LUMDRENKE-523436 format. One line per field, with one value per residue: residue number from 1; residue in three letters; y, z, x of N, C-alpha, C, CB in turn. Coordinates in steps of 0.2 Angstrom, whole numbers. Each point is the difference from the previous one (the first is absolute). Glycine has a CB too. Example, Ala and Ser with C-alpha at 12.3 -4.5 7.8 and 13.67 -1.06 7.14 Angstrom:
BEGIN
nr = c(1 / 2)
rest = c(ALA / SER)
n_py = c(-28 / 11)
n_pz = c(39 / -10)
n_px = c(66 / 7)
ca_py = c(6 / 6)
ca_pz = c(0 / 1)
ca_px = c(-4 / 4)
c_py = c(6 / 5)
c_pz = c(0 / 3)
c_px = c(4 / -4)
cb_py = c(-6 / -3)
cb_pz = c(6 / -10)
cb_px = c(-9 / 6)
// end
This chain:
BEGIN
nr = c(1 / 2 / 3 / 4 / 5 / 6 / 7 / 8 / 9 / 10 / 11 / 12 / 13 / 14 / 15 / 16 / 17 / 18 / 19 / 20 / 21 / 22 / 23 / 24 / 25 / 26 / 27 / 28 / 29 / 30 / 31 / 32 / 33 / 34 / 35 / 36 / 37 / 38 / 39 / 40 / 41 / 42 / 43 / 44 / 45 / 46 / 47 / 48 / 49 / 50 / 51 / 52 / 53 / 54 / 55 / 56 / 57 / 58 / 59 / 60 / 61 / 62 / 63 / 64 / 65 / 66 / 67 / 68 / 69 / 70 / 71 / 72 / 73 / 74 / 75 / 76 / 77 / 78 / 79 / 80 / 81 / 82 / 83 / 84 / 85 / 86 / 87 / 88 / 89 / 90 / 91 / 92 / 93 / 94 / 95 / 96 / 97 / 98 / 99 / 100 / 101 / 102 / 103 / 104 / 105 / 106 / 107 / 108 / 109 / 110 / 111 / 112 / 113 / 114 / 115 / 116 / 117 / 118 / 119 / 120 / 121 / 122 / 123 / 124 / 125 / 126 / 127 / 128 / 129 / 130 / 131 / 132 / 133 / 134 / 135 / 136 / 137 / 138 / 139 / 140 / 141 / 142 / 143 / 144 / 145 / 146 / 147 / 148 / 149 / 150 / 151 / 152 / 153 / 154 / 155 / 156 / 157 / 158 / 159 / 160 / 161 / 162 / 163 / 164 / 165 / 166 / 167 / 168 / 169 / 170 / 171 / 172 / 173 / 174 / 175 / 176 / 177 / 178 / 179 / 180)
rest = c(UNK / UNK / UNK / UNK / UNK / UNK / UNK / UNK / UNK / UNK / UNK / UNK / UNK / UNK / UNK / UNK / UNK / UNK / UNK / UNK / UNK / UNK / UNK / UNK / UNK / UNK / UNK / UNK / UNK / UNK / UNK / UNK / UNK / UNK / UNK / UNK / UNK / UNK / UNK / UNK / UNK / UNK / UNK / UNK / UNK / UNK / UNK / UNK / UNK / UNK / UNK / UNK / UNK / UNK / UNK / UNK / UNK / UNK / UNK / UNK / UNK / UNK / UNK / UNK / UNK / UNK / UNK / UNK / UNK / UNK / UNK / UNK / UNK / UNK / UNK / UNK / UNK / UNK / UNK / UNK / UNK / UNK / UNK / UNK / UNK / UNK / UNK / UNK / UNK / UNK / UNK / UNK / UNK / UNK / UNK / UNK / UNK / UNK / UNK / UNK / UNK / UNK / UNK / UNK / UNK / UNK / UNK / UNK / UNK / UNK / UNK / UNK / UNK / UNK / UNK / UNK / UNK / UNK / UNK / UNK / UNK / UNK / UNK / UNK / UNK / UNK / UNK / UNK / UNK / UNK / UNK / UNK / UNK / UNK / UNK / UNK / UNK / UNK / UNK / UNK / UNK / UNK / UNK / UNK / UNK / UNK / UNK / UNK / UNK / UNK / UNK / UNK / UNK / UNK / UNK / UNK / UNK / UNK / UNK / UNK / UNK / UNK / UNK / UNK / UNK / UNK / UNK / UNK / UNK / UNK / UNK / UNK / UNK / UNK / UNK / UNK / UNK / UNK / UNK / UNK)
n_py = c(-5 / -15 / -2 / 1 / 16 / -2 / -10 / 9 / 13 / -8 / -5 / 15 / 4 / 1 / -2 / 8 / -16 / 5 / 9 / -11 / -10 / 11 / 1 / -16 / 0 / -15 / -10 / -9 / 10 / -11 / 17 / -10 / 1 / 15 / 1 / -8 / 9 / 14 / -3 / -5 / 13 / 10 / -7 / 2 / 15 / 2 / -8 / 9 / 13 / -5 / -3 / 15 / 7 / -9 / 4 / 16 / -2 / -6 / 13 / -15 / 1 / -10 / -2 / 4 / -9 / -12 / 2 / 0 / -14 / -8 / 4 / -4 / -14 / -2 / -2 / 10 / 0 / 2 / -10 / -1 / -3 / 16 / -14 / -1 / 15 / -4 / -13 / 8 / 10 / -11 / 9 / -3 / -4 / 14 / -1 / -5 / 13 / 10 / -7 / 2 / 16 / 2 / -9 / 7 / 15 / -5 / -5 / -13 / -8 / 0 / -5 / -12 / -2 / -10 / -4 / -7 / 11 / 9 / 1 / 7 / 13 / -9 / 11 / 1 / 5 / 13 / -5 / 8 / -12 / -4 / 14 / 0 / -14 / 3 / 14 / -6 / -11 / 11 / 8 / -12 / -6 / 13 / 0 / -15 / 3 / 12 / -8 / -12 / 8 / 8 / -15 / -10 / -1 / -4 / -8 / 9 / -4 / -15 / 2 / 8 / -11 / -12 / 7 / 2 / -15 / -4 / 10 / -6 / -14 / 4 / 7 / -13 / -10 / 9 / 0 / -16 / -2 / 10 / -8 / -14)
n_pz = c(-293 / -8 / 9 / 3 / 2 / 10 / 9 / 2 / 5 / 11 / 7 / 2 / 7 / 15 / 1 / 12 / 0 / -2 / 13 / 9 / -3 / 4 / 16 / 2 / 12 / -4 / 4 / -10 / -13 / -13 / -2 / -10 / 10 / 1 / -16 / 0 / 11 / -6 / -13 / 7 / 8 / -13 / -9 / 12 / 1 / -16 / 0 / 11 / -8 / -14 / 7 / 7 / -14 / -5 / 12 / -2 / -15 / 8 / 13 / 4 / 15 / -8 / 5 / -14 / -8 / 8 / -2 / -15 / 2 / 7 / -12 / -11 / 6 / 1 / -17 / -4 / 16 / 5 / 14 / 11 / 10 / 2 / 5 / -13 / 2 / 14 / -4 / -11 / 11 / 14 / 2 / 15 / -9 / 3 / -12 / -10 / 4 / -5 / -14 / -4 / 4 / -12 / -11 / 2 / -3 / -14 / -5 / 6 / 5 / -4 / 15 / -9 / 14 / 1 / -11 / 12 / 12 / 3 / 6 / -15 / -7 / -12 / 2 / -15 / -4 / -2 / -15 / 11 / 5 / -15 / -3 / 13 / -3 / -15 / 4 / 11 / -10 / -10 / 10 / 5 / -15 / -4 / 13 / -3 / -16 / 4 / 10 / -9 / -12 / 9 / 5 / -13 / -15 / -1 / 8 / 13 / 1 / 0 / 12 / 9 / -2 / 5 / 13 / 5 / -1 / 10 / 10 / 0 / 3 / 14 / 6 / -3 / 8 / 13 / 0 / 0 / 12 / 9 / -2 / 7)
n_px = c(333 / 1 / -11 / 16 / 0 / -12 / 8 / 12 / -9 / -7 / 14 / 4 / -14 / 5 / -17 / 1 / 4 / 15 / -1 / -5 / 12 / 12 / -5 / 0 / 11 / -11 / 16 / -10 / -5 / 1 / 6 / -9 / -11 / 2 / -3 / -14 / -6 / 4 / -7 / -14 / -1 / 2 / -11 / -11 / 1 / -3 / -14 / -6 / 3 / -7 / -14 / -1 / 1 / -12 / -10 / 1 / -6 / -13 / -1 / 10 / 5 / 9 / -15 / -7 / 9 / -4 / -16 / 3 / 8 / -12 / -10 / 10 / 2 / -16 / 2 / -11 / -7 / 17 / -6 / 11 / -12 / 4 / 6 / 10 / 6 / 4 / 9 / 8 / 6 / 4 / -16 / -5 / -12 / 7 / 10 / -12 / -9 / 12 / 1 / -16 / 0 / 10 / -8 / -14 / 6 / 6 / -16 / 11 / -14 / -15 / 0 / -8 / -8 / 13 / -14 / 9 / -3 / -16 / 16 / 5 / -3 / 4 / 12 / -8 / 16 / -11 / 3 / 9 / 8 / 5 / 6 / 9 / 7 / 5 / 7 / 9 / 5 / 5 / 9 / 8 / 4 / 7 / 9 / 5 / 4 / 9 / 8 / 3 / 5 / 12 / 6 / -1 / 5 / -16 / 11 / -2 / -16 / 4 / 11 / -9 / -11 / 10 / 5 / -14 / -4 / 11 / -5 / -14 / 4 / 8 / -13 / -9 / 10 / -1 / -16 / -1 / 10 / -9 / -13 / 7)
ca_py = c(-4 / -7 / -3 / -2 / 6 / 3 / -4 / 2 / 7 / 0 / -3 / 5 / 5 / -2 / 3 / 2 / -6 / -2 / 4 / -3 / -6 / 1 / 2 / -5 / -4 / -5 / -7 / -5 / 2 / 0 / 7 / -1 / -1 / 7 / 5 / -2 / 2 / 8 / 2 / -2 / 4 / 7 / 0 / -1 / 7 / 4 / -2 / 2 / 7 / 1 / -2 / 5 / 6 / -2 / 0 / 7 / 3 / -3 / 1 / -6 / -3 / -7 / -4 / 0 / -3 / -8 / -2 / 0 / -5 / -6 / -1 / -2 / -7 / -5 / -1 / 3 / 7 / 5 / 1 / -4 / 2 / 5 / -4 / -3 / 5 / 2 / -5 / 0 / 6 / 0 / 6 / 0 / 1 / 8 / 3 / -1 / 4 / 6 / 0 / -1 / 6 / 5 / -3 / 0 / 7 / 1 / -4 / -6 / -6 / 1 / -6 / -3 / -5 / -7 / -4 / -7 / 1 / 6 / 4 / 3 / 4 / -1 / 6 / -1 / 5 / 3 / 2 / 6 / -3 / -5 / 4 / 3 / -5 / -2 / 6 / 1 / -5 / 1 / 5 / -3 / -5 / 4 / 3 / -5 / -2 / 5 / -1 / -6 / 0 / 4 / -3 / -7 / -3 / -5 / -6 / 1 / 0 / -7 / -3 / 2 / -3 / -7 / 0 / 3 / -6 / -5 / 3 / 0 / -7 / -2 / 3 / -3 / -6 / 1 / 2 / -6 / -4 / 3 / -1 / -7)
ca_pz = c(5 / 0 / 7 / 4 / 3 / 4 / 6 / 3 / 2 / 6 / 5 / 3 / 4 / 7 / 2 / 7 / 4 / 0 / 5 / 7 / 1 / 0 / 7 / 5 / 3 / 3 / -2 / 0 / -4 / -8 / -3 / -6 / 2 / 2 / -5 / -3 / 4 / 0 / -7 / -1 / 5 / -3 / -6 / 2 / 2 / -5 / -4 / 4 / 0 / -6 / 0 / 4 / -4 / -5 / 3 / 2 / -6 / -1 / 7 / 4 / 4 / -1 / 3 / -4 / -7 / 1 / 0 / -7 / -4 / 2 / -3 / -7 / 0 / 2 / -6 / -1 / -1 / 4 / 7 / 6 / 6 / 4 / 5 / -4 / -1 / 7 / 1 / -5 / 1 / 7 / 3 / 4 / -4 / 0 / -5 / -7 / -1 / -1 / -7 / -5 / 0 / -4 / -7 / -2 / -1 / -7 / -6 / -2 / 2 / 3 / 5 / -2 / 5 / -2 / 0 / 4 / 8 / 2 / 5 / -3 / -6 / -6 / -3 / -7 / -3 / -5 / -6 / 1 / 4 / -4 / -5 / 4 / 2 / -6 / -2 / 5 / -1 / -7 / 1 / 4 / -4 / -5 / 4 / 1 / -6 / -3 / 5 / -1 / -7 / 0 / 4 / -2 / -6 / 1 / 3 / 7 / 4 / 1 / 4 / 7 / 2 / 2 / 7 / 5 / 1 / 4 / 7 / 2 / 1 / 6 / 5 / 0 / 3 / 7 / 3 / 0 / 5 / 6 / 1 / 1)
ca_px = c(3 / -3 / -3 / 5 / 3 / -5 / 0 / 6 / 0 / -5 / 3 / 5 / -4 / -1 / -6 / 1 / 1 / 7 / 3 / -2 / 3 / 7 / 1 / -2 / 5 / -4 / 3 / -5 / -6 / 1 / -2 / -3 / -7 / -3 / -1 / -6 / -6 / -1 / -3 / -7 / -4 / 0 / -4 / -7 / -2 / 0 / -6 / -6 / 0 / -2 / -7 / -4 / -1 / -5 / -6 / -2 / -3 / -7 / -3 / 0 / 6 / 2 / -5 / -6 / 2 / 0 / -7 / -3 / 3 / -3 / -6 / 1 / 2 / -5 / -4 / -7 / -2 / 5 / -3 / 3 / -3 / 4 / 4 / 5 / 5 / 3 / 4 / 5 / 4 / 1 / -3 / -7 / -6 / 0 / 5 / -2 / -5 / 2 / 3 / -5 / -4 / 3 / 0 / -7 / -2 / 3 / -3 / 4 / -3 / -6 / -1 / -6 / -2 / 2 / -6 / 1 / 1 / -3 / 4 / 5 / -1 / 4 / 3 / 1 / 4 / -4 / 4 / 5 / 5 / 4 / 4 / 5 / 5 / 4 / 4 / 5 / 5 / 3 / 4 / 6 / 3 / 4 / 5 / 5 / 3 / 5 / 6 / 3 / 3 / 6 / 6 / 1 / -2 / -5 / 3 / 2 / -6 / -2 / 4 / -2 / -7 / 1 / 3 / -5 / -5 / 4 / 0 / -7 / -2 / 4 / -4 / -6 / 1 / 2 / -6 / -4 / 3 / -1 / -7 / -1)
c_py = c(-7 / -2 / -2 / 7 / 3 / -3 / 2 / 7 / 0 / -4 / 4 / 6 / -2 / 3 / 1 / -6 / -2 / 4 / -2 / -6 / 1 / 3 / -5 / -4 / -6 / -7 / -5 / 2 / 0 / 6 / -1 / -1 / 7 / 5 / -2 / 3 / 8 / 2 / -2 / 5 / 8 / 0 / 0 / 7 / 5 / -2 / 2 / 7 / 2 / -2 / 4 / 6 / -1 / 0 / 7 / 3 / -3 / 1 / -6 / -1 / -7 / -5 / 0 / -3 / -8 / -3 / -1 / -6 / -7 / -1 / -2 / -7 / -5 / -2 / 2 / -5 / 4 / 1 / -5 / 2 / 5 / -4 / -3 / 5 / 2 / -5 / 0 / 6 / 1 / 6 / -2 / 2 / 8 / 3 / -2 / 5 / 7 / 1 / 0 / 6 / 5 / -2 / 1 / 8 / 3 / -3 / -6 / -7 / 1 / -6 / -2 / -5 / -7 / -5 / -7 / 1 / 7 / 4 / 3 / 3 / -2 / 7 / -2 / 6 / 3 / 1 / 5 / -3 / -5 / 5 / 3 / -5 / -2 / 6 / 1 / -6 / 1 / 6 / -2 / -5 / 4 / 3 / -6 / -3 / 4 / -1 / -6 / -1 / 4 / -3 / -7 / -1 / -6 / -7 / 1 / 1 / -7 / -3 / 2 / -2 / -7 / 0 / 2 / -6 / -5 / 3 / 0 / -7 / -3 / 3 / -3 / -7 / 0 / 2 / -6 / -5 / 2 / -1 / -7 / -1)
c_pz = c(0 / 7 / 5 / 3 / 5 / 7 / 4 / 3 / 7 / 6 / 4 / 4 / 7 / 2 / 8 / 4 / 0 / 5 / 7 / 1 / 1 / 8 / 5 / 3 / 4 / -2 / 0 / -4 / -7 / -3 / -6 / 1 / 3 / -6 / -4 / 4 / 0 / -7 / -1 / 4 / -3 / -6 / 2 / 3 / -6 / -5 / 4 / 0 / -7 / -1 / 4 / -4 / -6 / 3 / 2 / -6 / -1 / 7 / 4 / 5 / -2 / 2 / -4 / -6 / 1 / 1 / -7 / -4 / 2 / -3 / -8 / -1 / 2 / -7 / 0 / 4 / 5 / 7 / 5 / 6 / 4 / 5 / -3 / -2 / 6 / 1 / -5 / 1 / 8 / 3 / 5 / -5 / 0 / -5 / -7 / -2 / -2 / -7 / -5 / 0 / -5 / -8 / -3 / -2 / -6 / -6 / -3 / 2 / 2 / 5 / -2 / 6 / -3 / 0 / 4 / 7 / 1 / 4 / -4 / -7 / -5 / -2 / -7 / -3 / -6 / -6 / 1 / 4 / -4 / -5 / 4 / 2 / -6 / -2 / 4 / -1 / -6 / 1 / 4 / -4 / -5 / 4 / 1 / -6 / -2 / 5 / -2 / -7 / 0 / 3 / -3 / -7 / 1 / 3 / 7 / 5 / 1 / 5 / 7 / 2 / 3 / 7 / 5 / 2 / 4 / 7 / 3 / 2 / 7 / 6 / 1 / 3 / 8 / 4 / 1 / 6 / 7 / 3 / 3 / 7)
c_px = c(-4 / -2 / 5 / 4 / -5 / 0 / 6 / 0 / -5 / 3 / 5 / -4 / -2 / -7 / 1 / 1 / 8 / 4 / -1 / 4 / 8 / 1 / -2 / 6 / -4 / 3 / -6 / -6 / 2 / -2 / -4 / -8 / -3 / -1 / -6 / -6 / -1 / -3 / -7 / -4 / -1 / -4 / -7 / -3 / -1 / -7 / -6 / -1 / -3 / -8 / -4 / -1 / -5 / -7 / -3 / -3 / -7 / -4 / -2 / 5 / 1 / -6 / -7 / 1 / 0 / -7 / -3 / 3 / -3 / -7 / 1 / 2 / -5 / -4 / -7 / -4 / 4 / -3 / 3 / -4 / 5 / 4 / 6 / 5 / 4 / 5 / 6 / 5 / 2 / -2 / -6 / -5 / -1 / 5 / -2 / -6 / 2 / 3 / -6 / -4 / 3 / 0 / -7 / -2 / 4 / -3 / 4 / -3 / -7 / -2 / -7 / -2 / 2 / -6 / 1 / 1 / -2 / 5 / 6 / -2 / 5 / 3 / 2 / 4 / -5 / 4 / 5 / 5 / 5 / 4 / 5 / 6 / 4 / 4 / 6 / 6 / 4 / 5 / 6 / 4 / 5 / 6 / 6 / 3 / 6 / 7 / 3 / 3 / 6 / 6 / 2 / -2 / -5 / 3 / 2 / -7 / -3 / 4 / -1 / -6 / 1 / 4 / -4 / -5 / 3 / 0 / -7 / -2 / 4 / -4 / -6 / 0 / 1 / -7 / -5 / 2 / -2 / -8 / -2 / 1)
cb_py = c(10 / -3 / -4 / -11 / 2 / 3 / -9 / -8 / 4 / 0 / -10 / -3 / 4 / -1 / -6 / 10 / -4 / -2 / 9 / 5 / -6 / 2 / 11 / -1 / 10 / 8 / 4 / -4 / 7 / -13 / 5 / -5 / -12 / -2 / 1 / -11 / -11 / 1 / -1 / -12 / -8 / 2 / -6 / -12 / -2 / 2 / -10 / -9 / 2 / -2 / -12 / -5 / 3 / -7 / -12 / 1 / 1 / -9 / 10 / -5 / 8 / 3 / 2 / 10 / 10 / 2 / 5 / 13 / 7 / 1 / 8 / 12 / 4 / 5 / -10 / 4 / -4 / 5 / 4 / -1 / -11 / 9 / -2 / -9 / 4 / 6 / -7 / -5 / 5 / -7 / 7 / 2 / -11 / -1 / -1 / -12 / -7 / 1 / -6 / -12 / -2 / 3 / -8 / -11 / 2 / 1 / 11 / 8 / -5 / 6 / 5 / 1 / 6 / 2 / 5 / -4 / -8 / -4 / -8 / -9 / 9 / -11 / 4 / -7 / -6 / 6 / -3 / 8 / 1 / -9 / 3 / 8 / -4 / -8 / 5 / 5 / -8 / -3 / 8 / 2 / -8 / 3 / 9 / -3 / -5 / 8 / 6 / -5 / -2 / 10 / 6 / -3 / 3 / 5 / -3 / 6 / 11 / -1 / -1 / 10 / 8 / -3 / 3 / 12 / 2 / -4 / 7 / 10 / -2 / -1 / 11 / 6 / -4 / 4 / 12 / 1 / -3 / 8 / 9 / -3)
cb_pz = c(7 / -9 / -6 / -6 / -11 / -9 / -6 / -8 / -12 / -8 / -6 / -9 / -11 / 3 / -9 / -2 / -4 / -12 / -8 / -1 / -7 / -13 / -4 / -6 / 1 / 0 / 5 / 11 / 9 / 0 / 6 / -5 / 3 / 11 / -1 / -5 / 8 / 8 / -5 / -2 / 10 / 5 / -7 / 3 / 11 / 0 / -5 / 8 / 8 / -4 / -1 / 10 / 2 / -6 / 4 / 9 / -5 / -9 / -5 / -10 / 10 / 1 / 11 / 5 / -3 / 5 / 11 / 0 / 0 / 11 / 8 / -2 / 2 / 12 / -2 / -12 / -3 / -11 / -5 / -5 / 1 / -2 / 7 / -4 / -9 / 4 / 5 / -8 / -10 / -3 / -10 / 11 / 3 / 12 / 9 / 1 / 8 / 12 / 5 / 2 / 12 / 10 / 3 / 7 / 12 / 7 / -2 / 0 / 4 / -10 / 9 / -13 / 4 / 5 / -11 / -10 / 0 / -2 / 9 / 5 / 6 / -4 / 11 / -1 / 2 / 9 / -7 / 0 / 10 / 1 / -7 / 5 / 9 / -4 / -4 / 8 / 5 / -6 / 0 / 11 / 1 / -7 / 6 / 10 / -3 / -4 / 9 / 7 / -5 / 0 / 10 / 12 / -5 / -10 / -11 / -4 / -5 / -12 / -8 / -2 / -9 / -12 / -6 / -4 / -11 / -9 / -3 / -7 / -13 / -6 / -2 / -10 / -11 / -3 / -5 / -12 / -8 / -3 / -9 / -11)
cb_px = c(3 / 7 / -10 / 1 / 6 / -7 / -6 / 6 / 2 / -9 / -1 / 8 / -5 / 13 / -7 / -7 / -12 / -1 / -1 / -12 / -9 / 1 / -3 / -11 / 9 / -11 / 11 / 4 / -5 / -1 / 10 / 10 / 2 / 7 / 12 / 6 / 2 / 10 / 12 / 3 / 4 / 11 / 9 / 3 / 7 / 13 / 6 / 2 / 9 / 12 / 4 / 4 / 12 / 9 / 3 / 9 / 11 / 4 / -5 / -6 / -3 / 13 / 5 / -3 / 7 / 11 / -1 / -1 / 11 / 6 / -5 / 3 / 11 / -1 / 8 / 2 / -11 / 4 / -11 / 11 / -7 / -8 / -11 / -8 / -7 / -10 / -9 / -8 / -5 / 10 / 4 / 6 / -6 / -4 / 9 / 4 / -7 / 3 / 11 / -1 / -3 / 8 / 9 / -3 / -1 / 11 / -6 / 10 / 11 / -4 / 7 / 2 / -10 / 12 / -3 / 4 / 10 / -12 / -3 / 8 / -5 / -6 / 5 / -11 / 11 / -7 / -10 / -9 / -8 / -8 / -10 / -9 / -8 / -9 / -10 / -8 / -8 / -10 / -9 / -7 / -9 / -10 / -8 / -7 / -11 / -9 / -6 / -8 / -11 / -8 / -4 / -1 / 12 / -6 / 4 / 11 / -3 / -4 / 8 / 6 / -6 / 0 / 10 / 2 / -5 / 7 / 9 / -3 / -2 / 11 / 5 / -4 / 5 / 12 / 1 / -3 / 10 / 9 / -3 / 2)
// end
């Protein structure tokens, strides 16, 4: 089946959003926009569920994984102050302490005295923490690549990425304007 034939067949298929929209009786509501939003939200839920399944295989929660990721993205030596991690994750210091306790018990991070501020500690990603974070990213990326490759041709992935970028930029502009 050619790409054009696949696109035509996919256009004839109906998903649960189509069924939902067909039942809506909301004059003045753009059903195309509703379809876009509902599909993005549904895909987001499914991606999150997939990620949660991946992380469960590494005995991590989303929050713990995001702490490991923040440390990894900080660059070598993969350290951040505990207070900075709490701010980045919008957590109280007590909630971050609980998260760090679990990660430290698992050997994925270590706490070090902060040489520039005796009141705070630095959190450092261990070699084991880096390996776990990188392996979990790899597992999830392979899952996402398989799903995306099964549904979209390479040029369609590029086009979808460009459309989603435009939507994201519009939201970011709106948020910036609201902050002013």
